[in-house]
N, C-alpha and C positions, 0 to 999 in steps of 0.2 A: 583719316579713317582709323579708328583704334583696331588693333591686331585682334583677330578672333581666336580664341582658344579652342582647340581640339578637345574632346573629352569622351567619357563614356561611364557606363555604370557596369559594375562588377558584383556579381553574388558569389557567396562563397560558404561553405559548410564550415563549421566550427574548427576540424583538425586543420584545414588550409589556412584559416585566418591566422594562425600561429605558426603553422609549419611551411608555407608556401608563399602567402600573400606578402609578407614584409620583402622578401629578397626580390619578388616580382616587382613590387611597387618602386623599390629602390633603384632596379635597373631600368625601368621605364622612366623614372624622374631623371636619371642621368642622362638618358639618351634623348628623351622628349621633355625638357624641363618646363615648357609651356602647355603640357597636357594636364587637363584637371580630370582626375578620376573620382567616383564615388563608390565606396565599397558597402555592401550590406551583408549581414550574415543571416542565413536561412536554411531550410531545409533543401535537400536535393531536389525532391519534386516541385517545391516553389521556385527554386532557380530554373528548372527545366521550362516550367510554365512562363516564367519571366522572359526567357530566351525566345521561345515560340510567339509570344505576343509583342515583343519588341521593348519590354521594358527594362531589360537585362542585355547588355552587349557581349559579356564575357562571363562565363561561370566556373567556377571551380567545385566540383561535385564528386561524390562518391560513385563507384562503378553502380550501373544500372543494365538491367537485362534488354529493355527495349527503349531506345532514346529517339525513335521515329525518324524525322528527316533532319535531325540535327548532326553535326559532325563532332566527334570527340576523339582524344587521344590521351593515353595514360602518361603522366608526368611524375607519378610518384607511387611508392606502394607502402601501405602501414605495415609496421611490425607489432606482433603482439608478443606481450611478455607474460609469464606465468609466475607469480610470487607464491612462494612455498615456504614453510618454516624450515629452518636450518637442519632440523632432525629429520626431514622427509627423504624418503628414499629417492625422490624426483630431483632433490637438490643436487646431487652428484651427477646427474645424467646430462650429457651435452645436447641431446635430441629428446623429445618427448612427443609421442604418438597420441592421438585423440583416444586410442585404447587404454593407454596408460592412466588416463582421466576416470576410467569406470569406476573405481572404487574411492575416488577422491569427492570431497564436499567443495562445491565451487559456489563463489560468492561474486555477485555483480550487482551494480546499482540498477534499481527498477524504474522503467520509463514508460509513459504511455505509447510514444511513437518510436518504434524500434528503429536503431540505425543500420544501415547495410551490415556493420560487423556484428550486431546483436542478432540480426535475423540469419546471417551466415552460421554463427555458433548454434544457434537453435536448430537450424536445418541439419546440421552436422551431428548434433547430439541425438536428434530424432532418427537420422540414418544409421547412427551406430547404437542405437538402443540405450543411450544413456537416460538417465532420469530426467524428466521434464522439469522445469524450474517453477517455482511458485513465489510470488511477492509476499514479503512480511516486513513489516515496518520500514518501508522504504529500501529494503535490501532484498535482493533475490538470493535465495538459498537453493542449491541444488544438490541432490543426493538423498540417501537415507538417514533418517534422525537415528 
């Protein structure tokens, strides 16, 4: 009788695909060489639906407020970097508060479906009265012209 291979399906958001998944798969592969895993990249909401309906066994997702009956724990935190020109007053600072961005123009990529990070920054900007972002030629420009 042939040996039955164990396996599973993993859903992952893009940052985890390059930041977490390779090391995870490497460890699993060394510890359980006969395990066959299939990974797919998707959105957090699609991964949660896949977990709930049994199409996915494990998911690497972004933080969500309400995940229903699923169990989760944090395994990584994203760092945000602020890129400024060398002559900017912000370039010499070791810490920058959101209030420091009030007079700055901010550029980010425009997307139809906002990620957790994009929603977070949008909410923070609104909370602190910073200008709302408007899309222009596939780039989002925030600030006064």
